[in-house]
C-alpha positions as CSV (number, residue, x, y, z in Angstrom):
1,M,-27.1,-9.9,-15.8
2,K,-25.1,-12.3,-13.6
3,L,-21.4,-12.7,-14.2
4,I,-20.6,-16.4,-14.1
5,P,-17.0,-17.3,-13.2
6,E,-17.0,-20.5,-15.3
7,S,-15.6,-20.8,-18.8
8,N,-18.7,-19.0,-20.4
9,A,-17.9,-15.9,-18.3
10,W,-15.4,-14.8,-20.9
11,A,-18.0,-15.3,-23.7
12,T,-20.4,-13.2,-21.7
13,Q,-17.8,-10.4,-21.3
14,A,-16.8,-10.6,-25.0
15,S,-20.4,-10.3,-26.1
16,A,-20.9,-7.3,-23.8
17,R,-17.8,-5.6,-25.4
18,S,-19.2,-6.2,-28.9
19,R,-22.4,-4.2,-28.3
20,S,-22.7,-0.8,-29.8
21,T,-24.0,0.7,-26.5
22,E,-22.8,0.2,-23.0
23,P,-24.5,-2.7,-21.2
24,P,-26.9,-1.8,-18.4
25,Y,-24.4,-2.9,-15.7
26,V,-22.0,-0.1,-16.6
27,S,-23.1,2.9,-14.6
28,Q,-21.8,5.7,-12.3
29,D,-25.1,5.9,-10.5
30,P,-24.5,4.6,-6.9
31,R,-27.9,3.0,-6.7
32,Q,-27.2,1.0,-9.9
33,I,-23.7,0.1,-8.7
34,S,-25.2,-1.3,-5.5
35,E,-27.7,-3.4,-7.5
36,T,-24.9,-4.7,-9.7
37,W,-22.9,-5.7,-6.6
38,R,-25.9,-7.7,-5.2
39,S,-26.5,-9.4,-8.5
40,L,-23.0,-10.9,-8.9
41,E,-22.4,-14.6,-8.5
42,P,-21.0,-15.4,-5.0
43,S,-18.0,-17.3,-6.3
44,C,-17.1,-14.4,-8.6
45,L,-17.3,-12.1,-5.5
46,Y,-14.9,-14.3,-3.6
47,R,-12.2,-14.1,-6.3
48,M,-12.7,-10.4,-7.1
49,G,-13.9,-9.1,-3.7
50,A,-11.0,-6.6,-3.1
51,T,-11.2,-5.2,-6.6
52,L,-15.0,-4.9,-6.6
53,S,-15.2,-3.3,-3.1
54,A,-12.6,-0.8,-4.3
55,S,-14.3,0.0,-7.6
56,V,-18.0,-0.6,-6.9
57,A,-18.6,0.3,-3.2
58,L,-18.4,4.0,-2.6
59,M,-15.8,4.3,0.1
60,P,-12.6,6.3,0.7
61,Q,-9.5,4.7,-0.8
62,L,-6.0,4.8,0.7
63,A,-4.0,7.1,-1.5
64,A,-1.0,8.2,0.6
65,L,1.1,7.4,3.6
66,G,2.7,10.3,5.4
67,I,5.5,10.3,8.0
68,V,7.1,13.2,9.9
69,S,10.9,13.4,9.7
70,A,13.3,15.1,12.1
71,D,16.1,14.7,9.5
72,L,15.0,14.6,5.9
73,G,18.4,13.5,4.6
74,R,18.6,10.5,6.9
75,T,15.0,9.6,6.1
76,R,15.8,9.8,2.4
77,A,18.8,7.6,2.9
78,F,17.0,5.0,4.9
79,Y,14.0,4.6,2.5
80,G,16.4,4.7,-0.4
81,L,17.9,1.4,0.9
82,L,14.4,-0.1,0.6
83,G,14.0,1.1,-3.0
84,I,12.0,4.2,-2.4
85,E,13.6,7.2,-4.1
86,I,12.5,10.3,-2.3
87,P,13.2,13.4,-4.2
88,E,15.3,16.3,-2.9
89,G,13.3,19.1,-1.4
90,D,12.6,21.1,1.7
91,G,9.8,20.7,4.2
92,H,7.5,18.4,2.2
93,V,8.6,15.8,-0.4
94,E,6.7,12.9,-1.9
95,T,7.0,10.1,-4.4
96,T,4.5,7.6,-5.9
97,L,5.2,4.0,-5.1
98,P,4.8,1.3,-7.9
99,N,1.4,0.4,-6.5
100,G,0.1,4.0,-6.9
101,V,0.2,5.0,-3.3
102,R,1.9,8.3,-2.6
103,F,4.6,8.2,0.1
104,M,4.9,11.6,1.7
105,V,7.5,13.0,4.1
106,D,7.1,16.2,6.1
107,T,9.6,17.9,8.4
108,D,8.6,18.8,12.0
109,E,8.4,22.4,10.9
110,V,5.8,21.8,8.2
111,V,3.6,19.8,10.6
112,L,3.9,22.5,13.3
113,S,2.9,25.1,10.7
114,F,-0.6,23.8,10.6
115,R,-0.7,21.9,13.9
116,P,1.0,24.1,16.5
117,D,0.2,21.7,19.3
118,W,1.8,18.7,17.6
119,Q,4.5,16.9,19.6
120,R,6.9,14.2,18.4
121,A,6.3,10.7,19.7
122,T,9.0,8.2,18.8
123,G,7.7,5.7,16.3
124,N,4.4,4.7,17.9
125,Q,2.2,6.7,15.6
126,L,2.7,4.6,12.4
127,G,4.0,1.3,11.2
128,L,5.0,0.4,7.6
129,A,5.3,-3.1,6.1
130,F,7.1,-3.7,2.8
131,E,6.3,-6.9,0.9
132,C,9.4,-8.6,-0.7
133,A,9.2,-11.0,-3.6
134,T,11.2,-13.8,-1.8
135,A,12.5,-14.7,1.6
136,A,16.0,-14.0,0.3
137,E,15.0,-10.5,-0.5
138,V,13.9,-9.9,3.1
139,D,17.3,-11.0,4.3
140,E,19.1,-8.8,1.7
141,A,17.1,-5.7,2.4
142,Y,17.6,-6.2,6.2
143,A,21.4,-6.7,5.7
144,R,21.6,-3.5,3.5
145,V,19.8,-1.4,6.2
146,A,21.9,-2.8,9.0
147,A,25.2,-2.4,7.1
148,A,24.3,1.3,6.6
149,G,24.1,1.7,10.4
150,F,20.4,2.2,10.8
151,E,18.5,0.7,13.8
152,V,17.3,-2.9,13.4
153,E,14.7,-4.5,15.7
154,K,14.5,-8.1,14.9
155,E,16.6,-10.2,12.5
156,P,14.8,-12.1,9.7
157,F,12.9,-15.1,10.9
158,D,10.4,-17.7,9.6
159,A,7.2,-16.6,11.3
160,F,4.5,-19.2,12.2
161,W,2.0,-17.3,10.0
162,G,3.9,-18.3,6.8
163,Q,6.1,-15.3,6.2
164,R,9.8,-14.5,6.3
165,Y,9.7,-11.5,8.6
166,A,12.1,-8.8,9.8
167,Q,11.7,-5.6,11.7
168,L,13.6,-2.3,11.4
169,R,13.2,1.3,12.6
170,D,13.5,4.3,10.4
171,P,15.6,7.4,11.6
172,D,12.5,8.7,13.5
173,G,11.7,5.5,15.2
174,V,8.9,4.4,12.9
175,P,8.6,0.6,12.8
176,V,9.3,-0.8,9.4
177,D,8.6,-4.5,8.7
178,L,9.9,-6.5,5.8
179,F,8.0,-9.7,4.8
180,A,7.7,-12.3,2.1
181,W,5.2,-15.1,1.9
182,T,6.9,-18.5,2.1
């Protein structure tokens, strides 16, 4: 069965939902999933490609971001200014972001407990980018972080690629970008 992204696509989906048994394209068998993927209408794939590749193609999914903190209290304060409420705790703390990704913070001691050869490198091991709803929100978040005394890299600017963009650094030197599509 081909999904057709025109107006009759909704009718096709509605009739599939009214069946007493699951339609043949609903399967957990990887071979059948692969066949379903190949049978979809190309224009449908274009619009739903990211969703389909995440739900149909068998591949690892990004579930968590982890950073190492030299000072958990300052890290908690910095990310709190960006709207991420990191819970109190020692060693390892984490929270789930609104998009479902876990945001994890470990102290140096925790990382050294399972990687004794680990050495801190200032900020070059990871970069984070936070999407803001508007250009004004980029400016406001940047101002909040700067006013709290944290390191700022580049003031908000209108980038040639169509975003309002700013760059910060968290207390451990990790690059943190703020952006909004303009």
